[in-house]
N, C-alpha and C positions, 0 to 999 in steps of 0.2 A: 642592333636594331631596336628601336623603341617599342615597348610593349603596347598593344592597342588599349585605348581607354575603354572602360566599362561605363556606359551612360544609361541612366534610368530616367525615363520621361514619365511624368505622372499627371493625370488629370483627376481632381477630386471626384468622388462618386455621386455627383449631382446629376439631375436630368438636364440635358441641353440638346438643342436642335442641330448645331453645327459642330463639326470636328475641330480640335484645337490646332488652328493654323500655325500659331507660334511654335508649338512643339514639333509640328510637321516640318517646319523650316529648320529648326535646330537639328532635327534628325538628319535632314539632307546635308547640313553642314558637317556634322561629326561623322556621318557615314562616309562622306567623301574623303575623310581623313583616316579611314580605316578603323573607326571605333566600333565596338560591339554595342548595339542599341537595343534597348528593351522598353516597351511602352506598357503602362498599366493603368487601368481604371476599374475600380471595384473595391471589395472588402480587403483592407490592408492586412488584416490578421490572416486571412486566407493566403494572401500573397507571401507573407512571412513564412507560413507553413510550406508554401510552394518552394521557396528558396531552400529551406532545410530539407525538404523531401528530395530535391534535386541532388543535394549533397549525399543523402542517404543512398539514392539510386547509383550514384557514381561509386560509392564505397562498396555496395553489394555487388556491383558488376565487376569490380576489380578483384574482390575476394572470392566470389562465387560466379564465375563467368559462364557456367553452363546453364544458368537460368536467365530467361529473357525478362528481366525485372520490370521493364516498362509496362508489361501487361498488367502489373499489379499497382500501377501508379494511383488510381483513384482510392483504393483501399489504404495504401501506404500514406497518402496525403491525409486521408480522413483520420488515420491513427495518429499521425504527427499532430494534427489539429486538436483532436479530442482526447487522446490517450486511452481510447476504448478498445480493448483487445478483441471484442466481438466483431468489429468491422473487418478484421483480417480474414483472408480466404481460408476455407477449411481444407487446407492442403498440408501434406506431410512436411514440406520444407518450412512451414511456419510453426512446426514443433521442434525444429532444430534449435538447440540452446544458443549456439553462436549467432544465429540469425536473430533470435529474440533479444539477445543482448545488444546487438547492433541497433535494432528498432528502439529499444529502451533508451540507449545512449542518445539517439537523435531526437527522440521525444523530449528528453531532458534538455537538449540543446535548444529546442523550441521554447520550452517553459522558461528557461533561463535567458531567453532572448539573445541567443548567440548571433543572430542576424544584426543586432546592434553592437555587440562587443567585438565582433569580427566583420565589420562592414565590407562589402565587396564592390561598391561602385565608386568610381573616381569622380563622377559628376551626377548630380541628381537635379533635374529641372522640373519645377512644378508650375503649372499655369493657374491663373486665378480668373474668375469671371465676375458675377454680380456680387455686390457687397452684402446682399441679404443671404448669400451662401457663406456668411462669415464663419460660423462655427465649424462646418464640415471642412472648409478650406484650411482654417488654422489648425484643426486637428490633423489634417492630412500632412501639412507642412511639418508639424512637430513630430510626426511619426517618421516620415520618409527622410527627413534631414539626418536621422540617426543611421540611415543605410549608406550614408556617404562617408568616405574615408577621412574627409576634412571638411570643416564648415565652409572653407573657401570654395569648395566644389559645389555648393548648394546654390541653385539659381531659382529665384522667384520672379515671375513676370506676369503680365496680363493686366486686365482691367482693374480688378480690385487693388492689386499691389501698386498700381500707378495712382489711383485715386486716394488711397489711404496708406502711403508708404510708412509713415511714422507709427501708425497703429499696428501695421503688420510687423514691423521691427520689434515693437514693444511686446507683441504676443509670441514672437518666434525667435527673437535675437538674430534673425537673418535680415540683412539689408536688401530689400528688393530692388530690382531694376525698374526704373521709371520710364514709361513711354515705349517707343518702338526700338527694337534691337537692330540698330543699323551698323554697329561695329563689333565684329566677331572677337576682337581682343578683350571685350568685356567678359566673355565666357571662356575664352581661350587665349590667355595672356601671352603664351609663348609662340603663338602663330606668327609666321614670317611676315604676312601681310594682312591687312584688314579686309574683311568681306562684309558687304551689307546683307546681313542675314534676312532682313525684312523683305528683300526682293528675290530671295531664292525660291525655286520651285518647291512644291510641297511633297513630302514623302508620304504618299497615300498608303504605302504598304503597312505602316504601323497600325492602321485601323483594323487589319485582319489579325492582329495579335490578341484582340480582346473580344469578349462576348457581347459587349454593349453595341447596339446598332443605332447610329445617329439617324433621326428622321429625314434629314437632308442627305441624300445619297446620289450616286451616279451623276456627279457634277464636278466641273472645274470650279474651285474656290479661289478667288483672286481679288486684287485691287488694281485699278488703273490710275487712281489718284489717292492722295492721302490728305486728311484734314478737311476743314471747312472754313469758308470765308466769314460765316456768321458766328456770332458769339451768343447764342440763345441761352438764357439763364437756366433753363431746365436741362441742358444738354451736357454730357460728359466729354464730347469730342474735343473741345478746346484744350482739355487737360490730357487726353489720351494722345491726340495728334495735333499739337499746337501749331505746327507749321503746315501751310497748305502747299502740297506738291501736285502740280497740274498734270503730270504724266508719268506712268510707270509702264515699262514694256510688258506686254502680255504674250506676244507670240513666242518668245523664247521659253517662258514658263510652261506654256501649253505643249510646246514641242517636246520638252523634256518629259513631261507627264505622259504624253502619248507614247513616247519611246519606251518608257519603263512600265507603265501600268495600263496602257491601252487608251483608246478614245473614250472620253466621258460624254454623256448625252447633253447635259445642260451646262450653261455658264452662269455662275452665281457670283456677282460682283458686289463687294461690300463697301463701295465708295460712299462717302458721306455727302458729297456734293459734286457730282460729276459735271453738272451744267456750268459750274463756275470755272471749269478748266479752259484756258485759252487755246488748248489743243483738242477741244471737244470733237471737232470734225475728224481729226486724225484718230482719235480714240474709236469713234464709230467705224471708220474705215478699217482699222486694225481688227476690230471685232468681226467685221465681215470677212476679212482675209483669213481669220481663224476658223471659218466655217459656220458662221452664225448669221449670214445674210438672210433677208426675208425669204421664207420658203425653204430654209435649210432643213435637212433631214439627217438622221443618224442611224447607223447600223451597229448593233452590239458586236464588239470584237470577240475574238477567240480567247476567252479567259484562261482556258486550259493551256494553250500555247504560251501565253504571257507568263503564267505561273511556272511552267517548266523552264522557260528561258531564264527566269530570275533565279530559279533553284540552281541551274547550271552555272550561272554567274555568281552564286553565293550572295545574292542580294536579299538579305532578310529571310533566312531559312525558316525561322519560326513562323513568320506571317504566311509564306507561300506553302508551307506544309499544311497549315490550317486551311488555306484556300483550296488546295488540292483535295483534302479530305472532304470538304463541303461539296466539291464537284463530284467526287465519287458517290456521295450520298444522293445527290441529285440525279446522277446517271442511273443509279439503281432503281430509282422511282420511275424512270422513263422506260425501263426494259419491259417488254411485253409478255414474254413467256416464262414459265417457271424454270425451264432448262437454262435460259439465259441468266436468270437471276441466281440460280444455284452456282453456275460456272463463275459468274462475276464475283459473288460473295466468297467462293472458295479461293479465287486468285488473290483477292484483297486480304482475306484473313491469313492466308499462308505467308503473305508478305508483311504481316503485322501492320497493315495499313487501314484497319477498320476505324481507328481513332487517331486523332492528332498527337495524343500523348504517347502512342506506341510507334507511330510512323517515323522512319528515318529517310533522309533525302535520297540515299542511294537506292533504297528499296522502291521509292516512288519512280526514280529514273529507270530502274529495271522494268517497271510495269508499263512504261510509256508505249512500247510497241503494241501492247494489248489494249490499253485504254484509249489511245489516240483515235483509232478508227471508230470506236464506239461514240466518242465525243463528237467527232465530225459528222457522224450519221444523224445526230440529233441537233447539232448546232446549225440551224437554218433561220437566222434572224431576219425579220422583216424591217423595212425602213420606217422610222417613225419621226415625227416632227421634234425638233430640239428648240429650246428657248433660252433667251437671255433674261436675267432678272437682276436689276439694280436693287438689291434687297433692302437697302437703307432708305430708298425713296429719292425722288428728285425734288428740287426746290421750286415750288410753283411761282415764286417771285422772279425766277430767272427763265421761265418758259417764254419762248418766242415761236412764231410760226416756222422760222427757219430751223431752229434747233429741233422742234418737234418733227418736222419733215425729215430731218436727218435721222432722228431716233427711229422713225418708221421704216428705215432701210434695213433694220435688223429684226430678228424674230423676238421681239420683246414681249414677254407675257409673264406676269401682269406688269403694267406700268404703274409704279407706286408713286403717288403724289402726296406729300405731307399736307395735313389739314389740322394743324396743332391748336388753332383757336378760331372762334367765330368771326373775329375781325378780319380774317383772311378770305372771307367767303367770296368776295367779288374777284379777287385774284385767283383763288382756287377754281371757281366756276369757269373763268376764262381759260385757265390751263386745261381743264377737262374738255371744254368745248374745242379748243385747238387740237387736242389729242384725237378727239372723235373725228374732226374734219380731216385729220391726217391719216385716218384709217386705223388708228389704234383703238380697239374697242373693248379690250380686257384690261381693267384697271383695278387698283387696290390702294388702300391707304391706312395709315395709322392715325388714330384720333386720340390725342393726349387729353386726359381728364384728371381731376383732382389736383391741379396745379393752382392757377389763379382764376380758372374758369368757374362758372356756375353750372349746376346740373342741366339747366335749360339749354346752355350752349351745346352740350353733347347731343341733346335731343335734336336741336335744329340742324346740327352738322349731319347727323345720320339721316334726318329727313331730307335734307338737300341732296344727299347722295342718291337716295331712292328716286327723288324727282328728276335728277339728271339722267338716271338710267332710263326712265320712261321717255323723257324729252329727246335725248340724243341717241336712243337705242344702243346703249353700251351696258356693259356689266361692271359694276363697282362693288368689290367686297371690302367692307369696312372692318377694321380691327381696333376697337377701343383699347387703349393702353393706359393703365393707371400710373400716374406719376409717383415716383419714389425718390426722395432726396438721398443721394448716394454718399454724401460726405458729412451729413449732419450726425453728430455723435449720438443723438437720441434715437436715430432711426436707421443707420446704415446696417445694423445687424438684424433688422426685422422688416416687416412690411406694414407697420402700424401707422404710418403717417396719414393724417387726414387734412386735406386742404381747407383753407379758410371758409369756403362756401359749401363744404361737404360735411358729412357726419358718418358715423360707423354704419348706421342703417342704410343710408343712401349708397355707400360703397358696397355693402352686402347685397343690396337690391340689384345694382348693376352687375355684380359678379354672378348673382343667381340667374339673371337673364342670359348672360353670356355662357353660363354652364349649359343652359337649355339650347342655345344656338351654336354650341361648339366654338365659341369665341369670335364668331364673325357674323356680319349682317350682309345679306345679299341684295339683289335688285328688286325683289318682290315687295310691293307696297303692302299687301295683306300680311306678308311675313313680318315686315317692320312694325306694322300696327299691332299685330299680335304680341310681338316682343316688347315694344316700348310704348304702345298706346296710340290710339287714333288721333289724339291731339295732346296739347301740352297739359291739359287738366287731367287726362287719363294717365299721362306719364307721372304727374305728381302723386296720383293715387297708387301707382305701381311702386313708387319709391317708398311709400309708407306701408305697403301691403305686407302681411306676414310672409316670411320667406317661403314656406311650404306652398302658399297660394301662388306665389310667383312661378315657382318651378313647375307646379302641377295645375296651372290655371285652367286647362281644358277640363280637368276633373272637377275643380271647385267653383268654376265661374259659368253660370248658366247663360248670361248675356254673351260671353265670348263664344260659347258653343253655338248659340243661335246665329251669331254673326258669321261663324266659320263652318256652318253645318254642311254647306255644299262642298267645302274643301276637305273636311274631316268627317266623313259619314259615320265613322265608328264612335263618335262622341254623342250622338243624338239621344242615346238611351240613358245617359247619365243625368240624373236630376239634382245632383248635389249643387247647391248654390251658396256655399259658406262665404264667398267673397261679398255677395250682396248683403248677406246677414251682418257680416263684420262692418262693412261700410255704412250701412244704415244706422247701426248703433254708434259708430264713430261720429257721424254727422249730427246725431241727436245730443251729443255732449254739449254742455254750455261752453262759452268761450274760455272760462277759467279751467274747466275740466279738460278741454281739448289741449290747452297749453301744457297742463301736467302730463297728459297722455303723450303728446308729441315729444316732450322732453325725454320721457322714458323710452319711447320708440326709437328716437334718434341716437340714444346711447347704445341701442341694440343689446340691452341687458334685460331679460324678461324673467328673472328669478323673482317671483312675486313676494317671496319672503323678505326681500329687501325693501318692500313698500307696504308695511303693515297699516299705514294710516291713510292710504288713498281711498277715494270715493268708490263705492260699489259699482257704479256705472263705468268708471275708468277701469276698474279691475275686470269687469265683464268684457271690455274691449280687449284688454291685454291677454286674456285667456286664449284668444285665437292665435297668438304668437307662439303658444306652446304646442300647437297641433303638429304632429309628426306624420309623415306619409307612411 
């Protein structure tokens, strides 16, 4: 009988909103073939210490079986990682010379990187995302590739590796996979038949193996189409998904997910251009059949029962033990009386199930008859509305009344319509109007800036959205998105690119505004005017304004406080008006002085020691840029 493969799935420790769908599909593939799967996202040195500590626990348990060594896992792990004897428990067993020798031996294994010299994984798969995460991603690859028994077992895939395959190879000596993973033989050459891994259902269980919580949760993540018919010069999709595929089955994926992990509330589809599909009507009908028709609701499933069933089936014990322990902790917080809490805690503690690192599957199953009635007593979910989100947006150029009416048959919220440049305003406005007339009243969009656009274009697009909200009685949330050239060798490792009509100060000004608005602009005209100005002239003023004044304008701007006094009553007592003082001095500069001042301001470098020869009036204006809140 062939020994099961040990597979490590790794996502670099950057912050991201969505879980790694590619790794979740790879997990589904290898798990179906009996592999042992492990997912990690976090500090890799702590992970290495975790591997050595697990070896230590196995050794101690075999040699000293009378001690429940898992109870001491945090301290043992800390000792392996730091070598600090003081972190060990003050217990007699830790004075035993044989035990201390064992601890010392495994600490030395960690220091000498035994996890590299004796790798334990047959396959290590690493996902990659944005190119500006270059360093952390390359560092991750170069670390975890050494955990694999053979370089041939290392798999790199995802966005960054597809866009920059040569650069990734140069930095890691591992040839990455480019594009979608449609042939399982690429990662499993000895497989009898090829499987399209890209269309496999996701293994949601791996998300419970890690501490990181993805902001987007309780949703089905899927594609119903791939690629895009457009070849926009700022977009990576033509390289990531070069061929347009007009239909991918959704029903089977969701059915498998529901069977294993329970019903998810929302449906998040990452299609890049669903309106281009010749099977668009069929796609909407399938979404409705999957439970997302207009008016659809959702009831939270019995997560305890799902976890127990998966433990019995031995489907990712690591994940579902973690899940059960979290459920125990939540149940304890729901108990009303001290007697109930004492009894509950006693049962859990005696079974070594207070923590995921001490709990064992059989102990959890033995507790089932006690825990299940308690869980069912508190599990009384109400029905809530569920939504569909075509997260990448729809193409306004392909909107028709027929297609929008079809879209209105599902619980879509929000409807995202791209508005990438001002020249699309008529087409975009028509698309929003058709949506409103079709009963879709919650909309959102991404507004690309810093590409070939001018700052004024961003202002006018945002202003149009607010005007459409008032005219059509809809809600449009706008998310300005800074353009970043993802393959330019000068910029793919950073976020420093400045478009031809932009400068560092303008970019910082927009980012300062968005920091204050939490990255989005809503339907309120007063909110928009406070953020970006009541007209284009005030917008230009904000672009030049000291960053502190932008972020804290209510404090520093008397005119703004007067204008918004009814809305923000708590600002009326603040008489600070440094914005007017700064602007008055700026306007009094001569043309030549203002040219010098603007050049320095647009560079966003306000170290006055760098400008020893500038005029005193210019220097006086620049001093406002040094004010910190």
